[in-house]
Every structure is written in C-alpha cells, then in structure tokens.
N, C-alpha and C positions, 0 to 999 in steps of 0.2 A: 144371406151371407154364406159363402161356401164353408164346408166342414173344415177344410184345410186352414182357412183364415181364423176360424174359431179355435182350432188347436194352437195355431201360432199365437193368438191373443193370450191364451192360457199359459203358454210357454213364456211369453214376455212378462206376464204378471209374476210367474214363479221366479224367473231370473231377476226381476226387479226386487222382489222380496229378499232374495239371497244377497243381492248387492246392498240393499238397505241394511240388512243385519251385519254384513261385513264392514260396511262404512261406519256404522255406529260403534262396532267393536274397535275400529281403528282409533277412535277418540278415547275409548275407555282404557285400553291396554294394548300397547303396540308389540308386546312380546310375541303374540301369535304370528306377526309378520316375520319375526326372526326365526321362529320355530317351524312355521309351515311354508313360507314362501321364499324368503331370501336366506336360505340355509347355507349357501356357499360363502356368503360374506355378511353374516348377521351384525357385525360391528358397524356396518354402514347404515343400519336402520336406527333412526332416532325418533323422538316425538314429533318433530316438524315433518319428517318424511311420512310418518303414519297419518298425521292429520291431513296432509296434502293428498295422500292416497285415499283417505276417508272421504274428502270432498269430491274427488273424482268418482268414487263409488256412489255417493249420494246423487250426484248429477246424472250419472248413468242410470241409476234406479228411477229417478223422476222421469227421465226421457223415455225409458222403456215402458214404464207404466202409462204415460200419456199416449204413447203409440198404441198400446193395447186398447186403450179407451177409444181412440180416434184412429183406427187402423187405415182409414181411407185418406188420411191427410198425407199426401205424398212427400211433402217437404219433411215432415216429422218422421215419416217412414225411412227416408234416406239418412236423416240425422241418426236415427236409431241403428241403422246398419253400420254407420261410421263408429258408433260407440263400441261395437263388437270388433270392427277392424282395428281400431286403436288399441283395444285390450289385447287382441291377438298379437299385434305388432310389439306392444310393450313386453309381453311375456316371452315372445320369441327372441327379441333383442336381448333381454336379460339372460336368457338361456344360452343363446348362440354367440352373442357378441361380448357382453359385459361379464358373463360368468358369475352373476350374483345369485342365480338360482340353480338348483339341481333338478334333474328330471324325476321329481317325486310326485306323489298323488296331489300334493298341494299346488303344484304348478301344472300338472297334466290336466287337472279338472277344469281350470279356467281356459286352457287351450282347447279342450274338447268342446266346452260350452260355447266359446266364442266362434270357433270354426263351424260347428253345426248350426249355430244361430245365423251366421252369415249365409250359409247354404239354404237354410229354411226361409229366410227373408228374401233371398234372391228368387227362390222358387215361388214365394208368395206374390211376387210382382205380377206373374202371369194371371193369378186369380184376381188381383186388383184391377187389371186391365179388362177382364171379362165382366166385372160387375159394374153396374151403374152407380155413380157416386150419389149417396142420399142427399137430398136437398133440405136445407133448413126452412122451416115455416117462417114466413114474414109476418111481423106484427101489424 
C-alpha cells in the first residue's frame, strides 16, 4: 500500500475518533454546541438538536473508521467523501445562509478538516487506481 494511503488511513482514524468524542458529548451536555458552534443563535440549540447532531457525528465516525480499515472498498470510500462534503455544506450554510454560526475557531476547525479531507480523499483516488485490489482468500 502506498505511503499516501497509509497516511490517509491514519487521518481518517483520527477524524473518526474526534467525531466519536464530539458525538458522545452531544448526548451528555449540549451547552458546548451553544458555546462553541452555534454562537450567533444559541437559543435555537436544544436537546433534540444536540442528539440529532450527535447521531450524525456517530454515523460519520463509524463510516470514516470503516473506510480506514477497508480503504480499497470504493463504495465505502465515496460514501466517506460524502460525509465530509455534507459536513462542509452544513457548516457553510449555517455560516453564510442561516447565520447561526460565527467565524470562530469552533466553526473554522470543522470547515478546514472537511475541506482538507475532501481534497486528500480525492487525491487518494489516484493511488487506489494504481494499486491492485487485495483479494480475499476463499474457504
């Protein structure tokens, strides 16, 4: 496996762990969403919103971790790219259209992670094309 794909796999595991931690935090206490993300309209954040956000983060975490484990699975690879595209779209729309977030480090961080992950995964496609897909042994 190429060095680039190994680094990408490590990146996906790291991002997956961060999403897992933030997802679990959404179930424990949603005040961090008011204080770090939706700072322009914190009164719109409630427990239901936080739990829905938490489920999204947990699903993203699982998808990204599974992609890191089986990076040659093209369907899973594309689904993982879409998790980053959706996250980027969500935060950009909240910033530019709905005005619920301000351009703070709490919002810029996921924007940077999502956009750089999209670029890295798109670059990783060329490495996937160059490598033969490992075959499973038959019983």
